[in-house]
VOLUM-450940 format. One record per residue: x, y, z of N, C-alpha, C in turn; residue in three letters. Coordinates in steps of 0.2 Angstrom, whole numbers, plus 2048, in hexadecimal, padded with zeros to 3 digits. Layout:
N
XYZXYZXYZALA/...
***
This chain:
445
5005045714FC4FE5714FF4FA576UNK/4FB4F757B4FD4F35804FC4EB57EUNK/5014E857F5014E057D5014DD584UNK/4FD4D85844FC4D458A4FD4CC588UNK/5014C958C5024C258B4FF4BE591UNK/4FB4B95904F84B65964F84AF595UNK/4F64AB5994F74A35994F04A0597UNK/4EA4A45994E44A15974E04A5592UNK/4DE4A258C4DB4A65874D54A9589UNK/4D14A558D4CA4A85904CC4AE594UNK/4D14AE5984D24B359D4D44BA599UNK/4D84B95944DA4BF5914D44C358EUNK/4D04BF58B4CA4C35884C54C658DUNK/4C54C25934C14C55994C44CA59CUNK/4CB4CA59C4CF4D059F4D04D659BUNK/4D04D55944D14DA5904CC4E0591UNK/4C64DE5924C04E35934BC4E1599UNK/4B84E559B4B34E35A04AD4DF59CUNK/4AD4D959C4A84D55974A24D359BUNK/49C4D45984964D159B4914D1595UNK/48C4CD5964874CE5914844C758FUNK/4804C758A47C4C158847F4BE582UNK/4804B85814834B557B47F4B6575UNK/4824B756F47F4B75694824B1564UNK/47D4AE56147F4A855D4844AB557UNK/4894A655548D4A855048E4A154CUNK/48F4A154649049B54248C49A53CUNK/48A49453A48749353448048F536UNK/47C48E53147648A53247448752CUNK/47148152D46F47D527468480524UNK/46848151E46248351A45D47D518UNK/46147751845D47151545D46C51BUNK/45946751945846151E45945B51AUNK/45E45A51645F45451146144E516UNK/45E44951445F44351846343D514UNK/46543F50E46843A50A46F43B509UNK/47443650A47B43750947D437502UNK/4784344FE47A4344F647843A4F2UNK/47543F4F64734454F247844B4F4UNK/47B44D4EF4804534F047E4594ECUNK/48045F4EE47E4654EA4844674E6UNK/4844684E048946B4DC4894724DAUNK/4834754DC48147C4DB47E47F4E0UNK/4804854E347D4894E847E4904E6UNK/4794944E547949B4E247549F4E6UNK/4774A34EB4744A84EF4724AE4EBUNK/46C4B14EC46A4B74E846F4BD4EAUNK/4704C24E54754C74E74724CB4EDUNK/46C4CB4EE4694CF4F44694CB4FAUNK/46B4C44FA46C4C04FF4654BD502UNK/4604BE4FF4594BC5014574B5500UNK/45A4B24FA4584AC4F845E4A74F6UNK/45E4A14F746349C4F54604974F0UNK/4634974EA4614924E546648D4E5UNK/4644864E54694814E646647A4E3UNK/46A4754E246846F4E046A46A4E5UNK/4654654E646745F4EA4654594E6UNK/46B4564E346A4514DE4674544D8UNK/4624524D545F4544CF4594594D0UNK/45845B4D645245F4D84554664DAUNK/45246B4D74544724D844F4764DDUNK/45247A4E244E47D4E744F4844E7UNK/44B4884EA44B48F4EC4494904F3UNK/44D4924F744C4934FE44D49B500UNK/44849E50444A4A450644E4A450CUNK/4534A950D4574A95134544A8519UNK/44E4AC51A44A4AC5204454A6521UNK/4454A151C44149C51D43A49D51AUNK/4384A35184314A551642F4A150FUNK/43449F50B43349C505437496505UNK/43449050343848A5014344864FCUNK/4374854F64344824F143947F4ECUNK/43647A4E843A4774E343947C4DDUNK/43E47C4D843D4814D243F47D4CCUNK/43C47E4C643D47A4C044447C4BDUNK/4474814BE44D4834BA4534804BDUNK/45747D4B845D47A4BB46347F4B9UNK/46847E4BE46F4824BD46E4894BBUNK/46948D4BE4684944BD46D4984C0UNK/46C49F4BD4704A44C046B4AA4C2UNK/46D4AE4C74694B34C946A4B94C5UNK/4644BD4C44654C44C14684C84C6UNK/46B4CE4C446F4D24C946B4D64CEUNK/4644D64CC4604D94D145C4D44D6UNK/45E4CE4D545B4C84D94544C74D8UNK/4514CA4D244A4C94D14484C34CDUNK/44D4BF4CA44C4BA4C64524B54C6UNK/4504AF4C44564AA4C24554A84BBUNK/45A4A84B745A4A64B045D49F4B0UNK/45A49A4AD45C4934AC4584904A7UNK/4584894A74554854A245147F4A5UNK/44C47D4A34484774A54484724A0UNK/44947449944946F49444F471490UNK/45146C48C45746D488457473483UNK/45C47748445D47D47F458483480UNK/45548348545048848745248C48DUNK/45249348C45449749244D49A494UNK/44C49A49B44649D49E4484A14A4UNK/4434A64A64444AA4AB43F4A84B1UNK/4414A74B743D4A64BC43D4AC4C1UNK/4374B04C14374B54C54374B34CDUNK/43A4B74D143A4B64D84384BC4DCUNK/4334BB4E14314B54E342A4B24E0UNK/4284B54DB4214B34D84224AC4D5UNK/4284AA4D34294A34D04254A24C9UNK/4244A84C64214A74BF4274A74BAUNK/4254A24B542A4A14AF4294A54A9UNK/42E4A74A542D4AA49F4334A849AUNK/4324A74944374A548F43B4AB48EUNK/4424A948D4474AE48B4494AD484UNK/44B4A748344D4A547C45049E47BUNK/45149C47545349547445B496472UNK/45F49147546649147446848A472UNK/46948946C46B48246A47248046DUNK/47247A47047847747347A47B47AUNK/47547D47D47648148447A47C488UNK/47F47F48B48347C49048247F497UNK/48148549848048949E48049049EUNK/47D4934A347D49B4A348249D4A8UNK/4854A34A748A4A54AC4884AC4AFUNK/4844B04AC4824B64B04804BB4ABUNK/47F4C24AD47D4C74A94814CD4A8UNK/4804D14A44844D84A44824DC4AAUNK/4854E24AB4834E64B047C4E94B0UNK/47A4EA4AA4734ED4AA46E4E74AAUNK/4704E14AA46B4DB4AA4674DA4A4UNK/46A4DD49E4664DD4984684D7493UNK/46E4D44954714CE4914734C9496UNK/4714C24944744BC49747A4BA494UNK/47F4B74974854B44944854AD496UNK/4874A84914874A149348C49E48EUNK/48B49748E49049348A48B48E487UNK/48D48C48048948747D48E484478UNK/48C47E47649047A47148D47B46AUNK/49147D46548F47E45E48F47745AUNK/48D47845448D47244F49346F44FUNK/4994724504A046F44F4A246C456UNK/49D46C45B49F4694614A446E465UNK/4A44744644A94794674A547D46CUNK/4A847F4724A54834774A548A475UNK/49F48D47549E49447349B498478UNK/49E49E47949B4A347E4964A747AUNK/4904A847D48A4AB4794874B147EUNK/4844B547A4804BB47E4784BA47CUNK/4744BA48146D4BA4804694BF483UNK/4654C34804614C948345C4C6488UNK/45C4C948E4584C74934504C8492UNK/44F4CD48D4494CE48B4464CA486UNK/44A4C54844484C047F44B4C1478UNK/44D4BC4744504BC46E4544B646CUNK/4594B746745D4B24654644B3468UNK/4684AE46A46F4AE46C4734B1467UNK/4794B546947E4B74654844B4467UNK/4884B046348E4AD4644944B3465UNK/4984B246A49D4B746B4A44B546AUNK/4A54AF46D4AC4AC46C4AC4A446DUNK/4B04A14694B149A46A4B749846EUNK/4B64944734BB4924784BF48D475UNK/4C648D4764CA4884734CA481477UNK/4CB47C4744CC4764784C647447DUNK/4C047547A4BA47347E4BA476485UNK/4BB47D4864BC48048C4B6481490UNK/4B74834964B148449B4B248C49DUNK/4AC48F49D4AB4964A04AA4954A7UNK/4AC49A4AB4AB49A4B24A74A04B5UNK/4A94A64B34A64AC4B64A64B24B2UNK/4A14B64B34A04BD4AF4A24C24B5UNK/4A64C74B34A84CC4B84A24D14BAUNK/4A24D54BF49D4D94C149A4DE4BDUNK/49F4E04B849C4E54B34994E24ADUNK/4994DB4AD4964D74A749A4D84A0UNK/4A14DA4A14A44DB49B4AA4D6499UNK/4AB4D249E4B14CD49D4AF4C64A0UNK/4B04C149D4AF4BA49F4B54B64A0UNK/4B64B24A54BB4AE4A74BA4A74A4UNK/4BE4A44A04BE49D49E4C449949FUNK/4C449349F4CA48E4A04CA48949AUNK/4D04884974D04834934D747F493UNK/4D84794914DE4754914E147448BUNK/4E64784894E94774824ED471482UNK/4EF46E4874F34674874F246448EUNK/4F345E48F4F245A4954F645E49BUNK/4F345F4A14F64614A74F84694A6UNK/4F446C4A14F54744A14EE4774A0UNK/4ED47C4A44E747F4A44E84874A3UNK/4E448A49E4E549149D4DF49549FUNK/4E049A4A34DA49F4A44DA4A449FUNK/4D44A549C4D24A94974CD4AE499UNK/4CF4B54964CA4BA4974C74BB491UNK/4C04BB4904BC4BC48A4B94C348BUNK/4BA4C74864B74CE4864B04CD483UNK/4AB4CE4874A44CD4854A14D2481UNK/4A44D747F4A24DC47A4A54DA473UNK/4AB4D84734AF4D746C4AF4D046BUNK/4AF4CB4704B04C446F4B84C246FUNK/4BC4C74704C34C64704C54C2476UNK/4CB4BE4754CD4BA47B4D44BA47CUNK/4D74BA4824DE4BA4844DF4B648AUNK/4E54B248A4E74AE48F4EA4B2495UNK/4E84B249B4EB4B64A04EE4B24A6UNK/4EE4AB4A54F24A74AA4F24A04A8UNK/4F749D4AA4F84954A84FA4924AEUNK/4F648C4B04F84884B54F74814B3UNK/4F947C4B84F84754B74F14734B6UNK/4EC4764BB4E54744BB4E24794BFUNK/4DE47D4BB4D94834BE4D347F4BFUNK/4D147F4C64CA47C4C84C54814C8UNK/4C64874CA4C148C4CB4C34934CAUNK/4BF4974C74C249E4C64BC4A34C7UNK/4BE4A94CA4B94AE4CB4BC4B54CAUNK/4B84BA4CA4BB4C14C94BC4C44D1UNK/4C14C84D24C24CA4D84C64D14D8UNK/4C64D44DE4CA4DA4DF4C84E04DAUNK/4C24E24DB4BF4E74D74C04E64CFUNK/4BF4E04CD4BE4DE4C64C54DE4C3UNK/4CB4E04C64D14E14C34D54DA4C2UNK/4D34D54C64D74CF4C64D24C94C7UNK/4D44C44C54D14BD4C64D44B94CBUNK/4D04B64CF4D24B14D44D04AA4D2UNK/4D54A64D14D449F4CF4D749B4D3UNK/4D44954D44D74904D84DA48B4D4UNK/4E14894D54E44844D14E847F4D5UNK/4EA47A4D24EE4744D64F44734D1UNK/4FA4744D45004744D05054704D4UNK/50646A4D450A4664D85124684D6UNK/51346B4D151A46D4CF51C4734D2UNK/5184784D151A47F4D35174804DBUNK/51247C4DD50F47E4E35104784E8UNK/5144734E751546E4EB50F46A4EDUNK/50B4694E85054654E94FF4694EDUNK/5004704EE4FA4734F14F54764ECUNK/4EF4774EF4EA47B4EB4EB4824EEUNK/4EB4874E94EC48E4EB4E64924E8UNK/4E54984EB4E149D4E84E64A24E5UNK/4E54A34DF4EA4A74DB4E74AE4D8UNK/4EB4B34D94E84BA4D74EC4BB4D0UNK/4E84BC4CB4EB4BD4C44E84C34C1UNK/4EC4C84BF4EA4CE4BC4E64CD4B6UNK/4E04CF4B54DD4CE4AE4E04D14A9UNK/4E34D74AA4E64DB4A44EC4D84A2UNK/4EE4D24A54F44CF4A24FB4D24A5UNK/4FB4D74A95014DA4AB5024D84B3UNK/5084D64B55094D44BB5094CC4BCUNK/50C4CA4C150D4C34C25074C04C7UNK/5054BA4C65004B74CB5034B74D2UNK/4FE4B84D75004B84DE4FC4B34E1UNK/4FF4AF4E64FB4AB4EA4F84AF4F0UNK/4F14AF4F04EE4B34F64EC4AF4FBUNK/4EB4A84FA4E94A34FF4EB49C4FDUNK/4EC4985024ED4915004E748D502UNK/4E248F4FE4DB48C4FE4D94874F9UNK/4D34864F84D14814F34CB4834EFUNK/4C847E4EB4C24804E74BC47D4EBUNK/4B647F4E94B44844E44B548B4E7UNK/4B64904E34B74974E54B149B4E3UNK/4AE4A04E74A94A44E64AB4AC4E7UNK/4A84B04E44A94B74E64A24BB4E7UNK/4A24C04EB49C4C44EB49A4C84E5UNK/4944CA4E44924CE4DE4974D34DCUNK/49A4D74E149E4DC4DF4A64DA4DFUNK/4A74D44E04AE4D14DF4B34D44E4UNK/4B04D64EA4B44D84F04B64D34F5UNK/4B24CD4F54B34C84FA4B44C14F6UNK/4B74BD4F94B84B64F64B64B14FCUNK/4B34AB4F94B14A64FE4B449F4FBUNK/4B649B4FF4B94944FC4BA490502UNK/4BB4895014BD4855074C4485508UNK/4C648450F4CD4835114CD47F517UNK/4D347E51A4D347A5204D447F526UNK/4D047E52B4D14825314D7480535UNK/4D948453A4DF48253E4DF47B541UNK/4D94785424D84715454D846C53FUNK/4D946E5394DA46A5334D3467531UNK/4CE46B5324C746952F4C646E529UNK/4C346B5244C146F51E4BB473520UNK/4BB47951E4B547E5204B548451BUNK/4B048751A4B048D5154B3493519UNK/4B64975154BA49D5174B84A3513UNK/4B84A95154B74AF5114BE4B3512UNK/4BF4B750D4C54BC50D4C44C1508UNK/4C74C750A4C74CD5054CA4CA4FEUNK/4C74CC4F94CA4CA4F24D04CC4F0UNK/4D34D14F44DA4D44F34DF4D04F6UNK/4DD4CB4FB4E14C74FF4E14CA506UNK/4E24C650B4E34C85124E14C2516UNK/4DE4C451C4DC4BE5204D64BA51EUNK/4D64B45204D04B051F4CC4B0525UNK/4C54B05244C14AF52A4BD4A8529UNK/4BE4A452E4BB49D52E4B349E530UNK/4AF49C52B4A849C52D4A6497532UNK/4A94925324A848D5374AF48A53AUNK/4AF48553E4B54835414B447D545UNK/4B94785464B847354A4B446D548UNK/4B246D5414AF46753E4B0467537UNK/4B04615344B246052D4AC461528UNK/4AC4665244A746851F4A9467518UNK/4A84625144AA46250D4A6466509UNK/4A946B5064A54705034A546E4FBUNK/49F46E4F849E46C4F149C4724EDUNK/4994774F049747D4EC4964834F1UNK/4984894EF49748F4F34954954EFUNK/49249A4F34904A04EF48F4A64F4UNK/4904AC4F24904B24F648B4B74F4UNK/4884BA4F84834C04F64874C64F7UNK/4834CC4F64864D24F64864D64FDUNK/4824D25024814D55094844D150EUNK/48A4CD50D48D4C951248A4C3514UNK/4874C050F4844B95104874B450CUNK/4884AE50F48B4A950B4874A350BUNK/48649F506483499505487493502UNK/48748D50548C488503489481504UNK/48B47D50048947650148F472504UNK/48D46E50949346A50C49046450FUNK/49445F51049345951449745951AUNK/49445852049845852649B450527UNK/4A14505294A444952A4A5448532UNK/4A24435344A244253C4A543A53CUNK/4AA4395404AD4335414AE42F53AUNK/4B14335354B243052F4AC42E52BUNK/4A643052D4A042F52949D435527UNK/49B43552049843B51D49143C520UNK/48F44152248844352448444551DUNK/47E44551D47A44751747C44E515UNK/47E45050F48045750D47A45C50EUNK/47C46251047746751147946D50EUNK/47447250D47647950B47647D511UNK/47B48051247C48451847C48C516UNK/47A49051B47B49751A47E49A520UNK/4824A051F4864A35244854AB522UNK/4854AF5284854B652748B4B952AUNK/48F4BD5264954C05294934C652DUNK/4964C65334944CB5384994CF53BUNK/49B4D45384A04D953A4A74D553BUNK/4A94D15374AF4CC5384B54D0538UNK/4BA4CD53B4C14D053B4C34D1534UNK/4C74D75334CA4D852D4D14D852DUNK/4D44D45284DC4D45284DE4D6521UNK/4E24DB5214E44DE51A4EB4E151BUNK/4EF4E25154ED4DF50F4F04D850EUNK/4F14D65084F44CF5074FA4CE50BUNK/4FB4CA5105014C95145074C8510UNK/50C4CB5115134CA50E5184CB513UNK/51E4C75125234C85175264CF517UNK/5274D251D5294D951D5244DE51CUNK/51E4DC51A5194E15195144E251FUNK/50F4E751E50B4E95235054E4524UNK/5024E352A4FC4E052B4F84E452FUNK/4F14E552D4ED4E95314E74E5533UNK/4E54E55394E04E153C4DA4E653EUNK/4D44E553C4CE4E953D4C94E5541UNK/4C64E85464C04E55494BA4EB549UNK/4B54EA5454AF4EF5454AC4EF54CUNK/4AB4F554E4A84F75544A34FC553UNK/49D4FB55649850155749A50655CUNK/49750C55C49951156049750E568UNK/49C50F56C49B50D57349C506574UNK/49D50256F49E4FB5704A64FA571UNK/4A74F55764AE4F45784B14EE574UNK/4B74EE5724B94E856F4C14E756FUNK/4C34E156D4CA4DF56E4CC4DA568UNK/4D24DB5664D54D65614DA4D2564UNK/4DA4CB5634DF4C75664E24C3561UNK/4E84C15614EC4BD55D4F04B7560UNK/4F04B255D4F44AC5604F74A855AUNK/4FC4A455C5004A05574FD499557UNK/4F849855B4F549155B4EE49155DUNK/4EA48C55C4E348B55E4E2485562UNK/4DC4865664DA48056A4D347E568UNK/4D147956A4CA4765694C547C56BUNK/4C047D5664BC4835684B948256FUNK/4B84885724B64885794B048E579UNK/4AB48C57D4A649157E4A7494585UNK/4A749B5854A749F58B4A14A158DUNK/49F4A05934984A25954974A9594UNK/4914AB59148F4B25904924B558AUNK/4954B15864984B357F4954AF579UNK/4934B35744914B056E4974AD56AUNK/4974A856649D4A65634A14A1567UNK/4A749F5644AB49A5684B249D568UNK/4B649C56D4BD49D56D4C249856AUNK/4C649A5654CA4955624D2496564UNK/4D449C5664DB49E5684DD49A56EUNK/4E449856D4E74945734EA499577UNK/4EE49657C4F249A5814F749F57FUNK/4F949E5784FE4A35764FB4AA574UNK/4F54AB5764F14B15744F44B7577UNK/4F34BC5724F54C35744EF4C8572UNK/4EE4CC5774E94D25754ED4D7572UNK/4EC4D956B4F04DD5674EC4E4567UNK/4E64E45684E24EB5684DC4EA56CUNK/4DA4F056F4D44F05734D24F7573UNK/4CB4F85744C94FF5744C14FF574UNK/4BF5055734B75065734B650A56CUNK/4B15075694AF50A5624AD511562UNK/4AF51455D4AD51B55B4A651C557UNK/4A551655449F51654F4A1518548UNK/4A751B5474AA51D5414AF51953EUNK/4B35155424B95125404B950B544UNK/4BC5065414BD5005454C350054AUNK/4C34FC54E4C94FB5524CE4F854EUNK/4D44FB54E4D94F95494E04F954CUNK/4E54F55494EC4F454B4EF4F2545UNK/4F54F65444FA4F453E5014F2540UNK/5034ED53E50A4EB53F50E4E8539UNK/5144E753A5184E553451A4DD535UNK/5194D953051B4D25315224D2530UNK/5264CE53452D4CD53352F4CA52CUNK/5344CC5295374CA52353B4C3524UNK/5374BE52653A4B85275364B2523UNK/53A4AF51F5374AA51B5334A451FUNK/5354A352553249E52952B49F52AUNK/5294A65295224A752A51D4A5525UNK/5204A451F51C4A251951849B51BUNK/51249C51A50D49651B50C495523UNK/50F49952750D49852E50849D530UNK/50249A5334FC49E5354FD4A253BUNK/4FA4A753C4F84AB5424F14AB543UNK/4EE4AA5494E74AA5494E44B054DUNK/4DE4B254B4DB4B854E4D44B7550UNK/4D24BA5564CB4BB5574CA4C255BUNK/4C44C455A4C24CB55D4BC4C9562UNK/4BC4CE5674B64CD56C4B34D456CUNK/4AC4D456C4A94DA56D4A44DA573UNK/4A34E057649E4E057B49A4E757AUNK/4934E657A48F4EC57948B4ED580UNK/48D4F158548A4F258B4834F458AUNK/4814F858547A4FA5844764F5582UNK/4784F057E4744EA57C4754E4581UNK/4794E558647B4DF58A47C4D9586UNK/4814DA5824834D457D48B4D457CUNK/48D4CE57C4954CD57B4964C7576UNK/49B4C857249C4C256D4A34C256BUNK/4A54BC5694AB4BB5664AA4BA55EUNK/4AF4BD55B4AE4BD5534B04B6551UNK/4AF4B454B4B24AE5484B94AE548UNK/4BC4A95474C44A85474C64AA540UNK/4CB4AE5404CF4B153A4D64AE53AUNK/4D94AE5344E04AC5334E44B152FUNK/4EA4B25314EE4B652E4F44B252CUNK/4F64B15254FB4AD5234FE4B051DUNK/5054B051D5094B15175084AB512UNK/5054AB50C5054A550850B4A3506UNK/50C49C50551249A50151249D4FAUNK/51849F4F85194A24F151849C4ECUNK/51749E4E651649A4E051D4974DFUNK/
***
């Protein structure tokens, strides 16, 4: 492998390959046109197939098609998608669960659930809904409801008025959180077959929880000023109770996972100290910034199964909030960084390339203000410390990749390294820069 050090970041990418072509757009787009700064979205749920986005703006719920072919208000509040993306389950009147077929938008009754609090998802076959209700003793109860219609069956009573967060992709386990005493939160796994419960993690305050890493572990966001020096972290906790929690990112809430629990999305700070949504492998690794160079306060986020992300956020310009919008982004052969970075451990960088497509991976220790390079899609963020660490032509069967070892030096904990890739397809007369990615060894707990 040849390593090059140059002084101008634009020059290294232009010199790494013979680059020419037409720029292609990269980034995010607003799905909505909200004009009120007082209207915020607390729920955004993209369909598993990525074709529709279901969201609220204030007290009004909407359903938009990804391609703009459908845009309508819908009557169901706080709904959840079926696993086939063919329906939304929710309620429009107290304690009544209904099914809204998509895209026909026809409603049908599913069942009555006294004390309904909310729905969480279905089992793998889509035959049962799971949700949370309040019983006559004012306790929170996890229930099962047949999607074909019928009466709810109570499965488990959560202690201390707990909250449920997510159903795993197999539809067999539910994550819930409760507080046994002030400033203590426990993450609970509920068996949706037997109703048995067990505590799998304890933190000061668990704000968001999802399943990740092939259903074997849960990723939860917590804030612990004692153990984590006031940070918010994304923590990897084995659901089976064995092993210690591992910090996989110093991110924030809310946290979302794709339907197969292979990817996570959450807000974090980009290298220029702006809040923006990021995505990463659910096993831990590098973060890919969906946007950069502007402040986006994320209030809700969701992922589909085909690399699409929807989120609600308000942009801040000159210390003023702009009206919040629902945004959508499509992942486009992003840089891959794996496994979870550790001192003395390996780091593998991958850039997907099509057959005959030329590409390069560059790394830097710092960033600069985003720069547009004529003829390139995307923006360049890397500064003059940039190194080209890999370059080549795609075979069509494997990505451009490079593996190296991280030094076993504690000074690297919390210190980011930044990555971007460049691709040129001579046949399509197209060249592009990837989104900015970040490799960082997280601070330990």
